[in-house]
N, CA, C and O atoms as a DFTB+ gen file, in Angstrom:
376 C
 N C O
     1  1      -1.495      70.455      60.056
     2  2      -0.937      69.837      58.848
     3  2      -0.014      70.298      57.537
     4  3      -0.276      71.223      56.767
     5  1       1.044      69.476      57.494
     6  2       2.078      70.136      56.885
     7  2       1.220      69.456      55.058
     8  3       0.505      68.480      54.834
     9  1       1.750      70.512      54.169
    10  2       0.943      70.315      53.138
    11  2       2.808      69.480      52.142
    12  3       4.013      69.693      52.010
    13  1       1.109      68.021      51.541
    14  2       2.286      67.281      51.038
    15  2       2.778      68.061      49.973
    16  3       2.355      69.184      49.697
    17  1       4.116      67.168      49.080
    18  2       4.533      68.026      48.103
    19  2       3.382      66.500      46.737
    20  3       2.726      65.469      46.881
    21  1       3.881      67.476      45.537
    22  2       3.172      66.457      44.160
    23  2       4.828      65.096      44.133
    24  3       5.957      65.062      44.622
    25  1       4.048      64.302      43.329
    26  2       5.331      62.794      43.567
    27  2       6.655      63.351      42.497
    28  3       7.822      63.013      42.300
    29  1       5.750      64.351      41.986
    30  2       7.065      64.685      40.454
    31  2       7.619      65.682      41.265
    32  3       7.063      66.359      42.130
    33  1       9.496      65.698      40.652
    34  2       9.968      66.911      41.220
    35  2      10.765      68.246      40.253
    36  3      11.591      67.852      39.430
    37  1      10.561      69.556      40.333
    38  2      10.703      70.259      38.999
    39  2      11.552      71.499      39.755
    40  3      11.308      72.102      40.800
    41  1      12.459      71.604      38.955
    42  2      13.716      72.215      39.451
    43  2      13.880      73.744      38.276
    44  3      14.040      74.105      37.110
    45  1      13.707      74.134      39.540
    46  2      13.276      75.828      39.430
    47  2      14.740      76.296      39.199
    48  3      15.219      77.176      39.914
    49  1      15.709      75.496      37.842
    50  2      16.810      76.287      37.156
    51  2      16.985      77.536      36.953
    52  3      18.062      78.091      37.176
    53  1      15.619      78.319      36.364
    54  2      15.126      79.314      35.475
    55  2      15.186      80.491      36.101
    56  3      15.240      81.610      35.590
    57  1      15.171      80.145      37.413
    58  2      15.130      81.521      38.213
    59  2      16.431      82.542      37.922
    60  3      16.394      83.772      37.905
    61  1      17.446      81.782      37.727
    62  2      19.050      82.812      37.507
    63  2      19.466      83.268      36.743
    64  3      20.566      83.811      36.848
    65  1      18.583      83.246      35.334
    66  2      19.224      84.722      34.797
    67  2      17.276      84.816      34.575
    68  3      16.297      84.171      34.950
    69  1      17.645      86.365      33.514
    70  2      16.953      87.041      33.592
    71  2      16.411      87.009      32.257
    72  3      17.269      86.550      31.504
    73  1      14.993      87.401      31.440
    74  2      14.611      87.710      30.447
    75  2      13.179      86.826      30.106
    76  3      12.488      86.527      31.080
    77  1      12.775      86.454      28.905
    78  2      11.863      85.449      28.469
    79  2      12.170      83.983      29.251
    80  3      13.258      83.501      29.567
    81  1      11.090      83.566      29.404
    82  2      10.966      81.863      29.576
    83  2      10.939      81.597      27.970
    84  3      10.208      82.265      27.240
    85  1      11.995      80.327      27.359
    86  2      12.058      80.001      25.602
    87  2      10.685      79.131      26.197
    88  3      10.720      78.717      27.356
    89  1       9.459      78.880      25.315
    90  2       8.206      78.213      25.420
    91  2       8.674      77.216      24.610
    92  3       9.650      77.457      23.901
    93  1       7.935      75.684      24.575
    94  2       8.172      75.097      23.656
    95  2       6.582      74.360      23.719
    96  3       6.030      74.198      24.807
    97  1       6.098      74.049      22.751
    98  2       4.999      73.401      22.259
    99  2       4.911      71.837      23.018
   100  3       5.779      71.011      23.302
   101  1       3.399      71.870      23.196
   102  2       3.213      70.784      23.461
   103  2       3.356      69.823      22.293
   104  3       3.270      69.928      21.070
   105  1       3.592      68.904      23.102
   106  2       2.718      67.666      21.458
   107  2       1.845      67.280      21.095
   108  3       1.629      67.317      19.884
   109  1       0.698      66.582      22.212
   110  2      -0.455      66.402      22.402
   111  2      -1.134      67.252      22.016
   112  3      -1.629      67.324      20.891
   113  1      -1.260      68.090      22.990
   114  2      -2.181      69.697      22.292
   115  2      -1.919      71.034      21.905
   116  3      -2.611      72.045      21.797
   117  1      -0.689      70.749      21.721
   118  2       0.228      72.276      20.835
   119  2       0.121      73.179      21.871
   120  3       0.286      74.379      21.651
   121  1      -0.084      72.841      22.760
   122  2      -0.763      74.980      23.689
   123  2       1.309      74.948      24.248
   124  3       1.871      73.932      24.656
   125  1       2.013      76.377      24.070
   126  2       2.776      76.793      24.826
   127  2       3.040      76.920      25.675
   128  3       2.310      77.524      26.462
   129  1       4.715      76.238      26.178
   130  2       4.385      76.426      27.751
   131  2       5.580      76.271      27.988
   132  3       6.255      75.322      27.589
   133  1       6.048      77.396      28.813
   134  2       7.177      77.525      29.917
   135  2       8.036      76.118      29.465
   136  3       7.355      75.272      30.045
   137  1       8.975      75.466      28.870
   138  2      10.594      74.601      28.735
   139  2      10.349      73.963      30.081
   140  3       9.962      72.794      30.091
   141  1      10.586      74.790      31.544
   142  2      10.750      74.324      32.978
   143  2       9.742      73.497      33.168
   144  3       9.949      72.423      33.733
   145  1       8.219      73.923      32.641
   146  2       7.257      73.886      33.321
   147  2       6.736      72.165      32.590
   148  3       5.835      71.645      33.247
   149  1       7.085      71.571      31.712
   150  2       6.916      70.548      30.892
   151  2       7.230      69.029      31.243
   152  3       8.155      68.964      32.052
   153  1       7.016      68.501      31.084
   154  2       7.508      66.481      31.269
   155  2       7.904      65.670      30.208
   156  3       7.308      65.272      29.207
   157  1       9.274      65.474      30.726
   158  2      10.188      64.675      29.352
   159  2       9.327      63.551      29.084
   160  3       8.892      62.946      30.064
   161  1       8.913      63.054      27.601
   162  2       8.972      61.273      27.745
   163  2       9.617      60.798      26.847
   164  3       9.292      61.326      25.783
   165  1      10.408      60.029      26.730
   166  2      11.363      59.913      25.651
   167  2      10.054      58.613      24.639
   168  3       9.354      57.847      25.300
   169  1       9.989      58.633      23.157
   170  2       9.071      57.966      23.043
   171  2       9.408      57.572      22.173
   172  3       9.933      58.452      21.491
   173  1       9.431      55.800      21.322
   174  2       9.766      55.098      20.748
   175  2       9.639      53.539      19.634
   176  3       8.617      52.859      19.727
   177  1       9.893      53.445      19.410
   178  2       9.462      52.268      18.155
   179  2      10.279      50.746      18.710
   180  3      11.457      50.768      19.066
   181  1       9.466      49.507      18.710
   182  2      10.412      48.759      18.178
   183  2       9.862      47.970      17.231
   184  3       8.693      47.817      16.877
   185  1      11.334      47.278      16.712
   186  2      11.306      46.422      15.867
   187  2      11.084      44.795      15.818
   188  3      11.829      43.945      16.305
   189  1      10.057      44.625      15.215
   190  2       9.679      42.594      15.523
   191  2       9.694      42.028      14.801
   192  3       9.723      40.808      14.962
   193  1       9.681      42.646      13.500
   194  2       9.837      41.489      12.344
   195  2      11.303      41.185      12.227
   196  3      11.971      42.206      12.067
   197  1      11.830      40.328      12.255
   198  2      13.268      39.886      11.989
   199  2      13.277      39.874      10.775
   200  3      14.098      38.960      10.837
   201  1      13.175      39.986       9.933
   202  2      13.320      40.580       8.687
   203  2      14.178      41.748       8.396
   204  3      15.309      41.871       7.925
   205  1      13.225      42.613       8.852
   206  2      13.666      43.880       8.480
   207  2      14.986      44.719       9.952
   208  3      15.399      45.870      10.097
   209  1      15.233      43.430      10.738
   210  2      16.120      43.820      11.809
   211  2      17.719      43.467      11.501
   212  3      18.798      43.761      12.015
   213  1      17.124      42.431      10.032
   214  2      18.108      42.018       9.499
   215  2      18.599      43.340       9.268
   216  3      19.144      44.034      10.126
   217  1      18.310      43.784       7.643
   218  2      18.247      44.329       6.806
   219  2      19.249      46.008       7.456
   220  3      20.145      46.497       6.769
   221  1      18.730      46.741       9.123
   222  2      18.652      47.579       9.053
   223  2      19.676      47.456      10.479
   224  3      19.627      46.677      11.431
   225  1      20.111      47.986      10.329
   226  2      22.434      48.470      11.051
   227  2      22.096      48.382      12.282
   228  3      21.166      49.182      12.388
   229  1      22.255      47.961      13.161
   230  2      22.075      47.946      14.923
   231  2      22.680      49.109      15.214
   232  3      22.155      49.621      16.203
   233  1      23.526      49.716      14.789
   234  2      24.142      50.845      15.306
   235  2      23.432      52.070      15.046
   236  3      24.062      53.071      15.388
   237  1      22.000      52.330      14.403
   238  2      21.021      53.264      13.799
   239  2      20.264      52.278      14.406
   240  3      20.010      51.475      13.509
   241  1      19.745      51.886      15.484
   242  2      18.596      51.952      16.057
   243  2      17.929      52.847      17.415
   244  3      16.878      53.259      17.907
   245  1      19.510      52.785      17.597
   246  2      19.432      54.007      18.548
   247  2      18.670      55.849      18.360
   248  3      18.355      56.722      19.169
   249  1      18.637      55.711      16.630
   250  2      18.142      56.571      16.608
   251  2      16.878      57.169      15.684
   252  3      16.596      57.985      14.807
   253  1      16.169      55.810      16.833
   254  2      14.953      55.816      16.619
   255  2      13.760      56.308      18.024
   256  3      12.568      56.014      17.937
   257  1      14.312      57.048      19.212
   258  2      13.524      57.156      20.116
   259  2      13.587      58.980      19.799
   260  3      14.665      59.314      19.308
   261  1      12.796      59.897      19.974
   262  2      13.047      61.167      20.221
   263  2      11.989      61.597      21.307
   264  3      10.911      61.172      21.724
   265  1      12.897      62.728      21.572
   266  2      11.613      63.215      23.362
   267  2      10.748      64.223      22.925
   268  3      10.658      65.126      22.094
   269  1       9.989      63.536      24.087
   270  2       8.542      64.966      24.016
   271  2       7.955      64.820      24.942
   272  3       7.674      64.044      25.856
   273  1       7.739      66.178      24.340
   274  2       7.903      67.472      25.927
   275  2       6.134      67.608      26.441
   276  3       5.429      68.267      25.677
   277  1       5.649      67.170      27.341
   278  2       4.839      67.218      27.855
   279  2       3.694      68.031      28.768
   280  3       3.263      67.365      29.708
   281  1       3.136      69.393      28.620
   282  2       2.363      70.029      28.957
   283  2       1.586      69.359      30.333
   284  3       1.364      68.165      30.536
   285  1       1.162      70.818      31.427
   286  2       0.632      69.797      32.959
   287  2      -0.179      68.931      32.368
   288  3      -0.140      67.747      32.034
   289  1      -0.927      69.820      32.322
   290  2      -2.646      68.967      32.004
   291  2      -2.891      68.106      31.186
   292  3      -4.049      67.719      31.028
   293  1      -1.691      67.526      30.359
   294  2      -1.944      66.614      29.372
   295  2      -1.437      65.273      30.708
   296  3      -2.004      64.310      31.223
   297  1      -0.171      65.881      30.816
   298  2       0.623      65.171      31.571
   299  2      -0.164      64.495      32.779
   300  3       0.290      63.479      33.305
   301  1      -0.990      64.902      33.078
   302  2      -2.347      64.925      34.096
   303  2      -3.094      64.013      33.397
   304  3      -2.741      62.855      33.622
   305  1      -4.170      64.154      32.488
   306  2      -4.487      63.723      31.865
   307  2      -3.971      61.530      31.592
   308  3      -4.433      60.415      31.830
   309  1      -2.676      62.252      30.921
   310  2      -2.626      60.377      30.542
   311  2      -1.311      60.156      31.446
   312  3      -0.191      59.763      31.121
   313  1      -1.970      60.642      33.010
   314  2      -1.041      59.454      33.744
   315  2       0.673      60.063      33.866
   316  3       1.514      59.487      34.558
   317  1       0.893      61.029      33.240
   318  2       2.141      60.446      33.207
   319  2       2.360      61.234      34.949
   320  3       3.154      60.489      35.522
   321  1       2.012      62.242      35.786
   322  2       2.192      62.774      36.956
   323  2       0.637      62.828      37.033
   324  3      -0.310      63.088      36.291
   325  1       0.846      62.485      38.189
   326  2      -0.549      62.765      39.353
   327  2       0.011      63.938      40.506
   328  3       1.094      64.145      41.054
   329  1      -1.441      64.622      40.555
   330  2      -1.336      65.295      41.313
   331  2      -0.924      65.331      42.787
   332  3      -0.847      64.142      43.096
   333  1      -0.620      66.070      43.855
   334  2       0.083      65.497      45.118
   335  2      -1.033      65.029      45.968
   336  3      -2.162      65.017      45.478
   337  1      -0.854      64.662      47.123
   338  2      -1.747      63.959      47.870
   339  2      -2.961      65.093      48.318
   340  3      -4.165      64.891      48.476
   341  1      -2.155      66.394      48.464
   342  2      -2.524      67.440      49.439
   343  2      -3.705      68.075      48.541
   344  3      -4.470      68.960      48.922
   345  1      -3.707      67.542      47.458
   346  2      -4.978      67.608      45.929
   347  2      -5.848      67.067      46.103
   348  3      -6.913      67.597      46.419
   349  1      -5.585      65.194      45.877
   350  2      -6.547      64.522      46.383
   351  2      -7.043      64.677      47.595
   352  3      -8.212      64.294      47.558
   353  1      -6.776      65.017      48.582
   354  2      -7.322      64.969      49.781
   355  2      -8.381      66.118      49.576
   356  3      -9.582      66.257      49.804
   357  1      -7.715      66.612      49.223
   358  2      -9.197      68.216      49.195
   359  2     -10.561      67.748      48.700
   360  3     -11.656      68.153      49.093
   361  1     -10.210      66.456      47.397
   362  2     -11.052      66.171      46.692
   363  2     -12.094      65.526      47.887
   364  3     -13.268      65.825      48.105
   365  1     -11.269      64.580      48.543
   366  2     -12.421      63.802      49.361
   367  2     -12.716      63.948      50.739
   368  3     -13.049      63.056      51.519
   369  1     -12.513      65.548      51.040
   370  2     -13.344      65.983      51.837
   371  2     -14.500      66.834      51.621
   372  3     -15.220      67.220      52.542
   373  1     -14.777      67.300      49.663
   374  2     -16.251      67.694      50.080
   375  2     -17.412      67.087      49.867
   376  3     -18.455      67.584      50.291
């Protein structure tokens, strides 16, 4: 029976270069993880008050988004990434 892959894709571009991997801290738990293993989420907030929207320039609103890097365990816990079908089947067999 073939092993199914995870629902997300991770590209291993880091294998071409030599040396130590750059580490990034997870935004949720603070764990130091290699950068290629992290999942990137773009977080931002909306302004729903019309008075503030009139005061803030429309061109500056795009600056309110930021990238968050999450470690694999936090991504699975928060539902950002799910384990593959083979892992789910393995738990059902027991």
